[in-house]
Every structure is written in C-alpha cells, then in structure tokens.
N, C-alpha and C positions, 0 to 999 in steps of 0.2 A: 540969737540963741538965748534970749531972755527967758528965764524960768526953766531952761533945759540944762540938765547936768551932763557934762562931757564924760563919756565912757572911754576909758583907756583899754587897750587890748588885754592887759592882765586882769583888769576888773571884769571885762566881758567874758574872759575864759572862766573865771571863778563863778560868775553868775550862771554861765552855761552849764558848768559842772553841777552846781547846786540844782538847777532846774532839771538836769538829766536824772539826778537821784530822786528829785520830787516827782518827776514824770514816772519813773520806774516804780516808786512807792505807790503812786496812784493807780497805775495800770495793773500792777500785780497785787494791789491791796495788801501791802506789807504792814506788818505790825511795827510799833515803835522800836521794838528790840531788833527786828530785821533791818530797819532803816539804819539804826546805829551800827549794826554789823556790816552792812554794805558800805557805809561811810568809812568805817575802820579798815575794811579790805581795800577800798579805793585809796585811802591815805597810805596804806602800807606799800602799795605798788608805785606810788609817785616817784620815789628815788630811782627806781629802775627805768621808768619812762624818761626821766630827766637824763639819766646816764645814756640811754639809747639815742637821745637827740644829739649827743656828741659824736656819734659815729660819722666818719667822713664820707663813706660810700653810701649814696642814697638807697641803693638796692639793699644793702646790708641793714641800714637803719629801718627800712620798711619791714624787713623780715624779723628783726629783733622786736619791733613794736607789735607786730602781728602775734608773735609767740607770747609776749607779755600779756597782751589783751586776752588771748585764749586762756592763759593761766588765771587771770583776774576773773574772767567770765566763769570759769570752772569753780573758783573759790566762792563766788557769789551764788552760783547755782546750788552749791552744797548747803547753803543756808535756807533754801526754799522748800516748800512743800511740793509734792508731786504735781499738784494742779498749778502752782506758781511756776514750776519748772517748765511746763508746757507753755504757759503765758510768756515766760521769759524768752523761750525759743521763738515764739511768734513775734514778740517785741523786737527781737534782733532781726528777724526776717523783714519785718516792716521797715525798720531803720535802713537796712541794706537796700531795699527797693527804693526808698526815698532818696538815698545817696546816689544810686544809679540813675534815677530820673533827673536829678539835679545836674549830673555830669553829661547828660545827652545834650547835643547842640540844639540851640533854639532855632526854630524854623521861621 
C-alpha cells in the first residue's frame, strides 16, 4: 500500500457526505448561498440522526430515520427555486432507483 492513504470508516462517511452535497450542488446548480444553507440544514439534523442510531429496535430506528430524512429533505427543498425543486425530486428518484438496483441479487 505504498503511496496509498488508508481510509477509515468515519473519514469515508465524511467524504461521502461532502461529495453528496457537492453532487447535489452540481446537479441542481446551487448558488454558493444555497450550498451553505444545505450544509447548515444537514449539520442541524446530525444530532437527531445520531440519537436515532441509539434506538434498540431496528424497525423503530428505520422509521425514525425515515421521518428525520423526510423533514431534512423538506427543509432543503424550501431553499430551492421551483425548477431546482423539480430537479431535487428527480435527483432523489434517481438515487432511489440506484439503491434498488444495488440491492437486487446478482445473476
């Protein structure tokens, strides 16, 4: 592994989060102000996601996370122009399809 930097799970998660916001900024053509607002919204929801991870029941945890995500998505959507809102909706549909495709068994 000479010349390669080892990536730890926490670093990978932070990098993934940053790239998610960067992808969103690119795909929706967000202004610098909107990017800052999205980051601020995301950061404000972090404690709730962390708290949800503590739920012992898996089904309960999934439900709580789903509700928090919906609220976060709504807060972000409120910062967008009508055109960006449509793109945001399409962005999430695309991500959902990609996730479903990954979950299908390989043939």
